[in-house]
C-alpha positions in Angstrom: -55.0 76.4 -45.0 -54.2 79.7 -42.8 -51.1 81.1 -45.0 -49.9 80.5 -48.4 -51.5 78.2 -51.0 -51.2 75.0 -50.2 -47.5 74.3 -52.4 -44.8 73.3 -49.7 -41.3 74.4 -50.5 -38.8 71.4 -49.4 -35.1 71.8 -49.1 -33.7 68.9 -47.7 -30.6 70.1 -47.9 -31.0 73.6 -46.3 -33.7 73.0 -43.3 -33.6 70.6 -40.2 -37.1 70.4 -40.8 -36.9 69.7 -44.0 -34.0 66.9 -43.5 -36.3 64.8 -41.6 -39.2 64.8 -44.3 -36.7 64.0 -47.4 -35.5 61.1 -45.2 -38.6 59.8 -44.7 -39.4 60.2 -48.4 -36.3 59.3 -50.1 -35.9 62.9 -51.6 -32.9 64.7 -53.3 -30.1 66.2 -51.1 -29.5 69.4 -53.2 -26.5 72.0 -52.0 -27.2 75.1 -53.2 -25.3 77.0 -51.4 -21.6 77.0 -51.3 -19.5 78.6 -48.1 -19.3 81.8 -49.4 -22.8 82.1 -50.2 -22.8 81.8 -53.8 -25.5 79.7 -55.8 -24.0 76.2 -56.9 -25.9 73.1 -58.7 -28.7 75.7 -59.9 -29.3 76.3 -63.7 -28.3 80.1 -65.2 -28.8 82.9 -64.8 -28.8 82.2 -60.8 -25.7 80.1 -60.9 -22.4 82.0 -59.5 -25.2 84.8 -58.0 -24.9 85.7 -53.8 -27.8 84.1 -52.0 -29.6 87.4 -51.4 -29.3 88.7 -55.2 -30.7 85.4 -56.2 -33.7 86.0 -54.2 -34.8 89.3 -55.6 -33.6 87.9 -59.0 -36.2 85.0 -59.1 -38.9 87.3 -57.8 -38.0 89.0 -60.8 -38.0 86.6 -63.3 -41.1 85.0 -61.6 -43.1 88.3 -63.0 -41.6 88.3 -65.7 -43.6 84.7 -66.6 -46.3 86.1 -65.2 -46.1 83.3 -62.3 -46.4 86.1 -59.6 -48.8 86.5 -57.5 -48.4 88.5 -54.1 -46.7 89.0 -51.2 -48.1 88.3 -47.7 -46.2 89.1 -44.1 -45.1 86.0 -42.5 -44.0 85.8 -38.9 -41.1 83.4 -38.5 -37.5 82.8 -36.9 -34.5 83.7 -38.9 -31.6 82.0 -37.5 -28.8 85.3 -36.9 -24.8 84.6 -36.2 -24.5 86.6 -32.8 -20.9 87.9 -33.7 -21.6 89.2 -37.6 -25.5 89.6 -37.1 -25.4 87.3 -40.7 -28.3 85.5 -42.1 -27.3 81.5 -40.9 -27.9 79.6 -43.8 -28.0 75.2 -42.8 -25.9 73.4 -44.9 -24.9 69.6 -44.7 -21.3 68.8 -44.2 -20.0 65.1 -44.0 -19.5 65.0 -39.1 -18.7 62.3 -37.0 -21.1 60.6 -34.7 -21.2 59.1 -31.7 -23.8 56.0 -31.4 -25.2 57.4 -28.1 -28.7 55.0 -27.6 -26.5 52.2 -26.0 -24.5 54.5 -23.7 -27.7 56.6 -22.8 -30.0 53.5 -21.7 -26.7 52.2 -19.5 -26.8 55.8 -17.9 -30.4 56.1 -17.3 -30.9 52.6 -15.4 -27.4 53.6 -13.5 -29.8 56.8 -12.1 -33.0 54.8 -11.7 -30.8 51.7 -9.9 -29.4 54.0 -7.6 -26.2 53.4 -8.2 -25.9 57.5 -9.5 -27.7 60.1 -7.6 -28.6 63.6 -8.6 -29.1 66.3 -6.5 -31.6 68.4 -6.9 -34.5 65.3 -7.5 -36.4 67.6 -9.4 -33.4 67.5 -12.1 -34.4 63.9 -12.4 -37.2 64.6 -15.1 -34.4 66.4 -17.2 -32.1 63.5 -16.9 -34.5 60.7 -18.0 -36.1 63.2 -20.6 -33.0 63.6 -22.8 -31.6 59.9 -21.7 -34.9 58.2 -23.1 -35.2 60.4 -25.8 -31.4 60.2 -27.1 -29.8 60.5 -30.5 -26.3 60.5 -32.2 -24.0 62.5 -31.0 -22.4 64.9 -33.6 -18.9 65.0 -32.1 -16.5 66.8 -35.0 -16.4 70.7 -35.4 -14.5 72.8 -38.1 -12.7 75.0 -36.2 -8.9 75.7 -36.0 -8.8 74.7 -32.4 -9.7 72.1 -30.0 -8.4 68.0 -30.3 -8.3 67.1 -33.6 -10.3 64.2 -34.1 -8.1 60.6 -34.4 -9.8 59.5 -37.5 -7.3 59.0 -40.9 -8.4 58.9 -44.7 -6.1 56.0 -46.0 -4.6 56.2 -49.6 -3.2 52.7 -50.6 -0.4 53.3 -52.9 -0.9 49.8 -54.7 -3.4 49.4 -57.8 -5.1 46.6 -57.0 -6.9 48.7 -54.4 -9.0 51.6 -56.1 -9.1 55.4 -54.7 -11.5 55.9 -52.0 -13.7 59.2 -51.4 -13.8 61.4 -48.7 -17.6 60.2 -47.8 -16.7 56.7 -48.2 -16.1 55.2 -44.5 -14.4 52.2 -45.5 -11.6 54.6 -46.1 -11.3 56.5 -43.0 -10.3 54.7 -39.8 -9.2 55.8 -36.4 -6.9 54.8 -33.9 -4.6 56.4 -31.2 -1.5 56.9 -33.5 -0.5 56.8 -36.9 1.1 53.4 -36.3 -1.7 51.8 -35.0 -3.7 53.3 -38.1 -1.3 51.8 -40.5 -1.6 48.5 -38.6 -5.5 48.8 -38.9 -5.8 49.7 -42.6 -3.3 47.4 -44.0 -5.5 44.3 -42.4 -9.1 45.7 -44.0 -7.2 46.4 -47.4 -5.0 43.1 -47.0 -1.7 44.9 -48.1 1.5 46.0 -46.2 2.1 49.0 -43.8 4.8 50.6 -46.1 1.7 51.1 -48.7 -0.6 53.4 -46.2 -0.6 56.8 -46.9 -2.7 58.7 -44.0 -4.0 62.0 -44.1 -6.1 63.1 -40.8 -9.2 64.9 -40.5 -8.8 68.8 -40.2 -12.0 68.2 -37.4 -12.1 68.6 -33.8 -13.7 66.9 -31.2 -16.9 69.0 -30.3 -15.6 70.9 -26.4 -17.9 68.2 -24.6 -16.6 65.3 -25.8 -13.2 66.2 -24.9 -14.4 67.4 -21.6 -16.9 64.5 -21.3 -13.1 62.4 -21.2 -11.8 64.9 -18.1 -12.4 62.1 -15.0 -10.3 59.8 -16.2 -8.3 61.6 -18.7 -6.6 63.7 -16.1 -5.2 60.4 -14.6 -3.3 59.6 -17.9 -6.2 57.2 -18.9 -5.9 54.9 -21.4 -3.0 54.2 -19.9 -3.2 52.9 -16.5 -1.8 54.3 -13.4 -1.7 54.5 -9.5 -3.4 58.3 -9.8 -6.2 56.4 -12.1 -6.6 53.2 -9.8 -6.4 56.0 -6.8 -8.6 58.6 -7.7 -10.8 57.3 -10.6 -14.1 57.0 -10.1 -14.8 60.1 -7.4 -17.4 60.9 -5.5 -18.8 63.5 -6.3 -19.0 66.4 -8.9 -20.8 69.7 -8.4 -21.8 71.5 -11.4 -24.3 74.6 -13.3 -27.8 72.2 -13.6 -27.6 74.1 -16.6 -25.2 71.5 -18.4 -26.9 68.7 -17.0 -27.0 67.0 -20.7 -23.9 68.5 -22.0 -21.3 67.8 -19.9 -22.9 65.3 -16.9 -24.7 62.9 -19.2 -21.3 62.2 -21.8 -19.1 61.8 -19.0 -21.2 59.4 -17.5 -22.0 57.9 -20.7 -18.5 57.9 -21.7 -16.5 56.9 -18.3 -19.2 53.7 -18.4 -18.2 52.9 -22.2 -15.1 53.6 -21.7 -13.7 52.6 -18.2 -16.6 50.2 -17.5 -17.1 52.0 -14.4 -19.4 55.4 -12.8 -17.2 58.6 -13.2 -18.9 59.7 -9.8 -21.7 57.9 -7.5 -23.2 61.8 -6.7 -23.8 64.9 -8.7 -24.8 67.7 -7.3 -26.4 70.6 -9.4 -26.1 74.2 -8.3 -28.5 77.2 -9.5 -27.9 79.6 -12.2 -26.7 82.6 -11.6 -28.9 86.0 -12.2 -29.5 89.7 -11.9 -31.7 91.0 -8.6 -34.0 91.1 -10.8 -33.9 88.0 -12.2 -32.9 88.5 -15.9 -30.3 86.5 -17.4 -27.0 88.4 -17.2 -26.5 90.1 -20.3 -23.7 92.7 -21.4 -25.9 94.5 -23.7 -28.5 94.9 -20.7 -25.1 96.2 -18.2 -26.3 93.8 -15.7 -23.6 91.2 -16.0 -21.9 91.3 -12.3 -18.0 90.5 -12.6 -16.9 88.5 -9.1 -13.9 90.6 -8.9 -15.9 93.4 -9.1 -17.9 92.5 -6.2 -15.0 91.5 -4.3 -12.9 94.7 -5.1 -15.9 96.7 -5.8 -16.2 99.0 -8.7 -17.2 102.9 -9.2 -20.0 103.5 -11.7 -17.9 105.3 -14.1 -15.7 102.0 -14.0 -18.6 99.9 -14.5 -18.9 102.4 -18.1 -15.5 102.3 -18.9 -15.5 98.6 -19.2 -18.7 98.3 -21.1 -16.5 100.6 -23.7 -13.6 97.9 -23.8 -16.1 95.5 -25.1 -17.4 95.0 -28.7 -21.0 96.2 -28.1 -22.4 98.9 -30.6 -22.9 102.1 -29.2 -26.6 101.5 -29.1 -26.3 98.2 -26.9 -23.5 100.6 -24.7 -25.7 103.3 -23.4 -28.6 101.0 -22.9 -26.2 98.7 -21.2 -25.4 102.4 -18.7 -28.4 103.0 -18.4 -28.9 99.6 -16.6 -26.1 100.3 -14.4 -27.1 103.5 -13.6 -30.6 101.7 -12.5 -28.9 98.5 -10.7 -25.6 100.1 -9.0 -26.4 104.4 -9.0 -23.2 104.2 -6.3 -21.4 101.4 -8.4 -20.4 98.2 -6.5 -19.2 98.5 -2.9 -16.2 96.0 -1.9 -17.2 92.6 -0.7 -15.1 90.7 -0.6 -14.2 87.5 -1.5 -16.0 85.5 2.0 -18.7 87.4 1.9 -19.5 86.5 -2.0 -18.8 82.9 -1.4 -20.9 83.0 1.9 -23.7 84.5 -0.2 -24.0 82.1 -3.3 -24.1 78.7 -1.1 -27.1 80.9 1.0 -28.7 81.7 -1.8 -28.7 78.1 -3.2 -32.2 77.3 -2.2 -34.2 79.5 -4.4 -33.7 76.4 -6.9 -32.8 77.1 -10.4 -31.9 80.4 -10.5 -30.2 82.8 -8.4 -31.5 86.6 -8.3 -27.9 87.7 -7.1 -28.6 91.5 -5.0 -25.4 92.7 -4.3 -26.8 94.2 -1.3 -27.8 90.8 0.1 -24.0 90.1 -0.5 -22.2 93.3 1.9 -24.6 92.1 4.0 -22.5 88.8 4.6 -19.6 91.7 4.7 -20.8 93.7 7.4 -21.1 89.8 9.3 -17.4 89.0 8.7 -16.6 92.2 10.1 -19.3 91.3 13.4 -17.0 87.8 13.6 -13.9 89.6 13.2 -14.3 92.2 16.3 -16.0 89.5 18.2 -13.1 86.8 18.0 -11.0 89.8 18.7 -12.9 90.6 21.7 -13.0 87.1 22.9 -9.3 86.5 22.5 -8.6 89.4 24.5 -11.1 88.2 26.9 -8.9 84.6 27.4 -6.3 86.5 28.3 -2.0 86.6 26.8 -1.9 83.3 29.4 -4.4 81.4 28.4 -4.0 77.8 27.4 -7.1 75.7 26.6 -7.8 72.5 27.8 -6.8 69.1 26.1 -10.1 68.3 26.0 -13.2 70.4 24.9 -15.3 68.1 27.8 -17.5 70.6 30.2 -16.3 70.6 33.9 -19.3 70.2 36.4 -18.9 74.2 37.0 -20.4 75.5 34.1 -23.0 78.4 35.0 -26.7 78.4 33.0 -25.3 80.5 30.1 -22.0 78.6 29.8 -24.2 75.7 29.2 -26.5 77.3 27.1 -24.0 78.2 24.8 -22.5 74.7 24.4 -26.0 73.7 24.3 -26.6 75.8 21.2 -23.1 75.0 19.3 -24.0 71.3 19.4 -27.0 72.2 18.1 -25.2 74.4 15.2 -22.9 71.5 14.6 -25.8 69.0 14.5 -27.9 70.9 11.6 -24.2 71.6 9.7 -24.1 67.8 9.7 -27.7 67.7 8.1 -26.9 69.5 6.1 -23.7 68.5 4.3 -25.4 65.0 4.1 -28.4 66.7 2.4 -26.3 69.4 0.4 -28.3 71.6 2.5 -26.1 74.7 2.0 -28.6 77.1 3.1 -29.7 75.6 5.9 -25.9 75.7 6.8 -24.8 78.8 6.5 -28.1 79.7 8.0 -27.3 77.4 11.2 -23.6 78.7 11.3 -24.6 82.4 11.2 -27.7 82.4 13.6 -25.3 80.6 15.8 -22.5 83.4 15.4 -24.6 86.6 15.4 -27.4 85.8 17.7 -26.1 83.7 20.4 -22.9 83.9 20.4 -22.2 87.2 20.0 -25.8 88.9 21.1 -25.9 86.2 23.9 -23.5 84.9 25.0 -20.8 87.5 24.9 -22.2 90.0 26.6 -23.8 88.0 29.5 -19.8 87.3 30.2 -19.0 90.7 30.1 -19.7 91.1 34.3 -18.2 87.6 34.4 -15.1 89.0 33.3 -15.2 91.9 35.8 -16.3 90.1 38.5 -13.7 88.7 41.0 -14.8 84.8 41.3 -11.5 82.9 39.4 -13.6 80.2 39.1 -15.9 81.7 36.9 -13.9 83.2 34.4 -11.9 80.2 33.7 -14.7 78.0 33.6 -16.5 80.8 31.4 -13.0 81.0 29.7 -12.8 77.4 28.3 -16.4 77.5 27.2 -15.4 80.4 25.0 -12.5 79.0 23.6 -14.6 76.1 22.4 -17.3 78.3 20.5 -14.6 80.1 19.3 -12.8 77.0 17.7 -15.9 74.7 16.4 -17.6 77.8 15.3 -14.8 78.7 13.4 -14.2 75.3 12.1 -18.4 75.5 11.4 -17.5 78.3 9.0 -14.7 78.0 7.5 -15.8 76.1 4.2 -17.5 78.6 3.7 -15.4 81.8 4.7 -12.0 80.2 4.3 -9.9 83.7 4.5 -11.0 84.9 7.6 -11.4 82.0 9.5 -8.0 81.7 9.0 -6.5 84.7 9.8 -8.8 84.4 13.4 -8.4 80.5 13.4 -4.3 81.2 13.5 -4.8 83.4 16.8 -6.0 81.2 18.6 -4.2 79.3 21.3 -3.9 75.4 19.8 -5.0 73.0 22.5 -2.3 70.5 21.7 0.3 72.9 19.9 2.8 69.9 18.8 0.4 67.6 17.1 -3.0 70.4 16.3 -3.4 70.7 12.8 -1.4 74.1 11.6 -3.8 75.1 9.3 -8.3 75.5 9.5 -8.2 74.0 5.8 -6.9 70.6 7.0 -8.4 70.2 10.4 -11.4 67.9 11.1 -15.0 69.7 10.4 -17.0 69.2 13.8 -19.4 65.9 14.1 -22.1 65.7 16.2 -20.4 62.4 18.0 -17.7 64.6 19.3 -19.9 67.6 20.9 -23.2 66.0 22.4 -23.9 68.9 24.9 -27.2 69.4 23.8 -29.8 70.5 26.6 -33.2 71.0 25.0 -34.9 72.1 28.1 -32.7 74.7 29.2 -33.0 75.6 25.4 -36.7 76.0 26.1 -36.0 78.0 29.2 -33.5 80.6 27.9 -35.9 81.4 24.6 -38.4 82.1 27.2 -36.1 84.2 29.3 -35.1 86.0 25.9 -38.5 86.5 25.2 -38.7 88.3 28.5 -35.5 90.3 27.6 -37.3 91.5 24.1 -40.6 92.3 26.3 -38.5 95.0 28.3 -36.4 96.3 25.2 -39.5 97.3 23.4 -40.5 99.7 26.4 -37.3 100.8 26.6 -37.9 101.7 23.1 -41.7 103.0 23.5 -40.5 105.3 25.9 -37.2 106.4 24.5 -35.1 105.3 27.1 -31.5 104.9 25.6 -29.6 105.4 28.0 -31.7 105.8 31.4 -31.5 102.7 33.1 -34.8 101.4 35.0 -35.9 99.3 37.8 -37.6 96.2 35.7 -40.1 93.3 38.0 -41.1 90.3 36.3 -44.7 89.7 37.5 -44.4 85.6 36.9 -48.0 83.5 36.7 -46.8 80.5 39.1 -44.2 79.1 41.6 -42.6 77.4 38.4 -41.9 80.5 36.0 -41.0 82.4 39.2 -38.2 78.7 39.9 -37.2 79.3 36.0 -36.3 82.5 36.0 -34.8 83.8 38.9 -31.6 82.2 38.2 -31.6 84.2 35.0 -32.3 87.2 36.7 -28.8 88.5 36.2 -28.6 87.9 32.2 -32.2 89.6 31.8 -30.6 92.6 34.1 -27.3 92.7 31.4 -29.2 92.2 28.6 -32.2 94.7 28.9 -29.9 97.8 29.9 -32.0 97.3 33.5 -31.4 98.7 37.3 -32.0 95.7 38.8 -34.2 92.8 38.0 -36.5 91.8 40.6 -38.8 88.3 40.2 -41.8 89.0 41.8 -44.0 85.9 43.3 -46.8 85.1 42.5 -50.1 87.6 43.7 -47.5 90.0 44.5 -48.2 93.8 42.5 -45.8 95.9 41.0 -45.0 99.4 42.1 -47.3 102.4 40.6 -45.8 104.2 37.9 -44.8 101.3 35.6 -45.0 101.0 32.1 -46.4 97.4 31.1 -45.8 94.5 28.9 -46.7 91.2 28.4 -43.7 89.0 27.2 -45.6 85.4 27.4 -48.7 83.5 29.3 -46.8 83.3 31.8 -44.8 86.3 32.3 -45.7 90.4 32.4 -43.0 93.0 32.1 -43.3 95.8 34.5 -40.7 99.1 34.0 -40.8 101.7 36.4 -40.6 104.7 35.2 -41.6 106.9 37.7 -38.8 109.6 38.5 -37.4 108.8 35.1 -39.4 110.6 32.3 -41.0 113.9 31.8 -44.5 112.3 30.0 -46.0 115.8 29.6 -42.3 117.2 27.8 -42.2 114.0 26.1 -46.1 114.2 24.7 -45.3 117.6 23.4 -42.2 116.5 21.2 -44.3 113.4 19.8 -46.8 116.0 19.1 -45.0 117.8 16.7 -43.8 114.5 15.3 -47.0 113.4 14.7 -48.3 116.7 12.8 -45.3 116.8 10.6 -45.6 112.8 9.9 -49.5 113.6 8.9 -47.9 116.6 6.3 -45.9 114.3 5.0 -48.5 111.4 4.8 -51.1 114.0 3.1 -48.3 114.8 0.7 -47.6 111.6 -0.9 -51.4 110.6 -0.8 -52.1 113.8 -3.0 -49.2 112.9 -4.9 -50.4 109.3 -5.6 -53.7 110.1 -6.1 -53.2 112.3 -9.0 -55.1 110.9 -12.4 -52.2 110.3 -14.4 -49.9 109.4 -11.7 -50.0 105.6 -12.7 -48.9 106.3 -16.5 -46.4 109.6 -16.2 -44.0 108.5 -13.1 -41.9 105.3 -13.3 -42.4 102.0 -11.9 -39.5 102.3 -9.2 -40.5 105.9 -8.2 -44.1 104.7 -7.5 -42.8 101.6 -5.3 -40.5 104.2 -3.3 -43.8 106.5 -2.9 -45.5 103.4 -1.4 -42.5 102.0 0.4 -42.2 105.8 1.7 -46.0 106.1 2.7 -45.9 102.6 4.2 -43.0 103.6 6.7 -44.6 107.4 7.6 -47.8 105.4 8.1 -46.1 102.9 10.7 -44.2 105.7 12.2 -47.6 107.3 13.0 -49.1 104.5 14.6 -45.7 104.5 17.1 -46.0 108.0 17.9 -49.4 107.7 18.8 -49.2 104.8 20.8 -45.9 106.3 22.4 -48.0 109.2 23.0 -51.1 107.2 24.7 -48.3 105.5 27.0 -47.6 108.6 27.9 -50.2 109.9 29.0 -51.0 106.5 31.2 -47.6 108.2 33.4 -49.7 111.6 34.0 
């Protein structure tokens, strides 16, 4: 015994644990509080006292009788009302319950048999824990709003039937109408219906009970209707994992009990949104993100003004303002609906929680801008008189880069199809994002610019058809995640069959892999190799500060096979690397003197001819000055961070910023030193 004297207080009518003890041991359930907090069922002088006054009076009475021993601090949990901040006192109340053991057993078996699928499957443990250990469900609430419980207290106007008590279940009868209840009551008490008087219970149904009827009640149940036959049961329920038991389980149990059918075959549970630091959103912390503020944007002052309109006390308002200043020093930028929608779908891979960072949403707004500008450029490149072919099937005249982008498009379609089948929304958003940004915009559109500027009309028309297919399919792939911008751009595209094509992207068939079987994995590997060469050239240009100057590029290949693969792509390399010309050297050939060198892979080395293009000594002098300044910055930062009281006195965010700045400066210093060494080789 670590605390107390060994005597145990038992109040079965005012404590949930004591209630269970009272049931096991057959104790009396004595209620000593009324709903106003005054004492009842106790002897004078405590009768009628307020609860806290009575507690002080009891202590004084014990002291007067010499029975008071001592007071000791004891940590304990005291329930407090979130609105009034008053201490909550449990009371015994007559309630309505639903027996759940049989229904829960059926719901658990439906999942075990595979009739009901829950995604992600790590939520199955929670499901079975609830279903296998379920208790009876209290469905009555003492509120003035909600669905009133269809239970009626019966008074029989006949001297042969004694009047009943409110706690006597025999006198309570439920039904869908008063007429139905009267008929039931007349049968129970063996009197005519005209002798029955009814009083409906004032309690309302638990919200989750009403919500549990949702899948079939909205279609007119219990009355048969065409909608009920057509639309019930559904296929998929999507909801948050935090209400798996409160809503999903109740829908399943009630659906199976009342209709004999599961209300849906699959349940997809999304994550719960938290702030960027992983904290639960709370008004008092000031970290609540209103979706409308993310969509339209809001200033820091606007966020503060919202707090003043809330019911927080002044201390909480000030704490919330500090949180807002920390997280949103410049307010929340306008991100738009599509960017927010896309971000939430891309975030779901985090599992149970989403740590929502507004900066990431802002990044997707920039993606929307990129999408808009790229599509406008592409539509201009198609020309006003362009009419797409009736079928997306390619011809035999596509160039290498045309065939490559069609292969990448097919791959994106495959990934999206697999993602939807598995509810892998991050996989889908990543596939579509990568296709648009890194393949269509960064590579294909850039490679098309020389084609459209040239005079080969056949090549131009072929590339236009391929480009149209990419726009059409790419927008449809993205449509469910960015419906507004894709709809606007889709309406600007010409139609393959104007008389029969769907009028809106939201009713256009989603692209499927059976429709786009254009994958060429060998070509994908070749272009990946070419892109690694382009990356090496760009890296050299950055190292030697060739922002506008174009240089000759020599590619030294290991073998004839590599030469054969790279040569047809030399024009793409020239375009994407901003080179003057690209020359592919045969095995054994040597690049001219005065070249900067970078290794693209084990099969190809890049030589960039810099002789005559740069003043090496001038560049070294500039870099030396930059190096000296960086060394001073690093020294100042290290001196500051090494001070004895730095860790204790400097705020954590400032320490984090200093560490980041130091790392950036050290990286920049390393690059400057490497660049100086490269320029020294040119002298």
